[in-house]
C-alpha positions as CSV (number, residue, x, y, z in Angstrom):
1,M,-104.9,73.9,107.7
2,R,-105.5,70.6,109.5
3,R,-103.8,67.7,111.6
4,T,-101.4,65.7,110.0
5,E,-102.5,62.2,109.1
6,P,-100.4,58.8,108.6
7,A,-101.1,59.0,105.0
8,D,-99.1,62.1,104.8
9,A,-95.6,60.5,105.8
10,D,-94.3,60.6,102.6
11,A,-95.2,64.1,101.5
12,L,-94.5,65.3,104.7
13,A,-90.8,63.8,104.5
14,Q,-90.7,65.4,100.9
15,L,-91.8,68.7,102.1
16,I,-89.4,68.9,105.2
17,T,-86.3,67.7,103.0
18,T,-87.1,70.4,100.1
19,A,-87.8,72.9,102.7
20,F,-84.4,72.5,104.9
21,G,-82.6,70.9,102.1
22,R,-81.4,68.3,103.7
23,T,-82.9,65.1,105.3
24,D,-82.3,65.8,108.9
25,E,-85.2,67.2,110.1
26,A,-87.4,65.0,108.1
27,D,-85.5,62.1,109.8
28,L,-86.3,63.4,113.4
29,V,-90.0,64.0,112.5
30,R,-90.3,60.4,111.5
31,K,-88.4,59.3,114.5
32,L,-90.8,61.4,116.7
33,A,-93.7,59.9,115.1
34,A,-92.5,56.2,115.3
35,A,-91.9,56.8,119.2
36,G,-95.2,58.6,120.0
37,D,-93.4,61.8,120.5
38,V,-95.8,64.1,118.6
39,S,-97.9,66.2,120.5
40,L,-99.5,68.3,117.7
41,S,-98.5,67.9,114.1
42,L,-100.4,70.6,111.6
43,V,-99.9,70.8,107.8
44,A,-101.1,74.1,105.5
45,E,-102.0,72.8,102.0
46,D,-103.3,74.1,98.8
47,G,-106.5,73.8,97.0
48,A,-105.2,70.9,95.5
49,G,-104.3,69.4,98.6
50,Q,-100.4,69.9,98.2
51,L,-98.6,70.3,101.5
52,L,-97.1,73.5,101.7
53,G,-96.1,74.0,105.2
54,Q,-95.8,72.2,108.6
55,I,-95.1,72.6,112.1
56,L,-94.8,69.9,115.1
57,F,-95.0,70.3,118.9
58,G,-94.1,67.3,121.2
59,P,-93.5,66.6,124.7
60,L,-90.7,68.2,126.7
61,G,-89.6,67.5,130.1
62,I,-89.1,70.5,132.2
63,R,-87.8,70.4,135.6
64,L,-87.0,73.7,137.8
65,D,-84.6,74.0,140.1
66,G,-85.4,73.6,143.7
67,R,-88.9,72.4,142.9
68,D,-90.0,69.0,143.4
69,D,-92.5,68.6,140.6
70,R,-92.7,64.9,140.3
71,D,-96.4,65.1,141.6
72,D,-97.5,68.4,139.3
73,P,-95.0,68.5,136.4
74,I,-95.0,71.3,134.0
75,R,-96.9,70.4,130.8
76,G,-94.1,71.6,128.1
77,R,-93.3,71.2,124.9
78,F,-91.0,71.6,122.2
79,L,-91.3,73.1,118.8
80,A,-89.5,71.6,115.9
81,P,-89.5,71.9,113.3
82,V,-91.5,74.6,110.9
83,S,-91.2,73.6,107.4
84,V,-92.3,75.8,104.6
85,L,-91.6,75.2,100.6
86,P,-89.3,77.6,99.4
87,D,-91.5,79.1,96.8
88,H,-94.3,79.5,99.3
89,R,-92.1,81.3,101.9
90,R,-92.9,84.9,103.0
91,L,-96.6,84.3,102.5
92,G,-97.6,84.0,106.0
93,I,-97.9,79.9,106.1
94,A,-95.4,79.7,109.1
95,A,-96.9,82.3,111.0
96,M,-100.4,80.8,110.4
97,L,-98.8,77.3,111.7
98,I,-97.1,78.7,114.9
99,R,-100.1,80.5,115.9
100,F,-102.6,78.0,115.3
101,G,-100.6,75.5,117.1
102,L,-100.0,77.7,120.1
103,S,-103.6,78.4,120.2
104,R,-104.3,74.8,120.0
105,L,-101.7,73.8,122.7
106,R,-103.3,76.7,125.2
107,A,-106.3,75.0,124.9
108,G,-105.0,71.6,125.4
109,G,-103.4,72.6,128.9
110,A,-99.9,73.2,127.7
111,E,-97.9,75.6,129.9
112,A,-94.7,76.1,128.1
113,V,-93.0,75.8,124.8
114,F,-89.2,75.8,123.8
115,V,-87.9,76.3,120.6
116,L,-84.4,76.5,119.0
117,G,-84.1,79.1,116.1
118,D,-83.6,82.5,115.2
119,P,-84.7,84.8,117.7
120,A,-85.4,87.6,115.0
121,F,-88.6,85.2,113.7
122,Y,-89.4,83.6,116.9
123,T,-89.7,86.9,119.3
124,R,-92.6,88.0,117.3
125,F,-94.7,85.1,118.7
126,G,-93.7,85.8,122.3
127,F,-90.6,83.4,122.4
128,S,-87.9,84.9,124.6
129,A,-84.2,83.9,124.4
130,E,-83.9,85.6,128.1
131,R,-86.8,83.5,129.5
132,A,-84.9,80.1,128.2
133,A,-81.3,81.7,129.3
134,G,-81.6,79.7,132.7
135,F,-82.4,76.1,131.2
136,R,-79.9,73.5,130.8
137,C,-79.9,71.2,127.8
138,P,-77.4,70.3,124.7
139,W,-78.6,73.3,122.7
140,S,-78.8,75.8,125.7
141,G,-77.6,79.4,124.3
142,P,-79.0,82.1,122.6
143,H,-81.2,80.4,120.2
144,L,-83.1,78.5,122.5
145,M,-86.2,80.2,123.2
146,A,-89.0,79.8,125.7
147,L,-93.2,80.9,125.8
148,E,-95.1,80.6,128.7
149,L,-98.4,79.8,128.2
150,T,-99.5,80.2,131.6
151,P,-98.1,83.3,133.2
152,D,-95.0,82.8,135.3
153,I,-95.2,79.0,135.3
154,L,-91.1,78.7,134.5
155,G,-90.8,80.2,138.0
156,D,-87.4,81.8,138.3
157,G,-86.0,80.1,134.9
158,R,-83.7,78.0,135.9
159,G,-84.0,74.3,135.4
160,T,-83.3,71.4,132.9
161,L,-85.2,70.3,129.5
162,T,-85.0,66.9,128.7
163,Y,-86.0,66.4,124.9
164,P,-87.5,63.0,123.7
165,P,-84.3,60.5,122.7
166,A,-85.2,61.2,118.9
167,F,-82.8,64.4,119.1
168,G,-80.3,62.4,120.2
169,G,-77.6,63.3,123.2
170,A,-80.9,65.1,125.0
């Protein structure tokens, strides 16, 4: 596992497109990278250097209701996407990328991470739909989940999330 490098761009786009069966997520990753909205991007590769999986974290604005956090903002991140080649799924690659990525975010001072995805998958890493339920954003609902890297940083769990412009409508 290693950090994504600029030379990975084409292989990364192919990996993400193959993993999702469409280009939307690969386009999002390119837009985020072009805008400088990537905090951490990691890839898993085989011994020959073929990319097998990828994960991306970026900056997320988190504003708590009733808190003036302009002087001390929460260091929030989004997780999107996690991609693994179809013939390499169920081998633990996504779990490895998520765990390693979260550990790097903790070490770097990130305080909370939000993800939009399958609760049955992400809850095993500590994400909670209940913890995210009071946050407003275009994707609010049962598939939006939060993980506090700093205990109780999200207070009573009510506020607004601001995603980078690449997400559109955020």
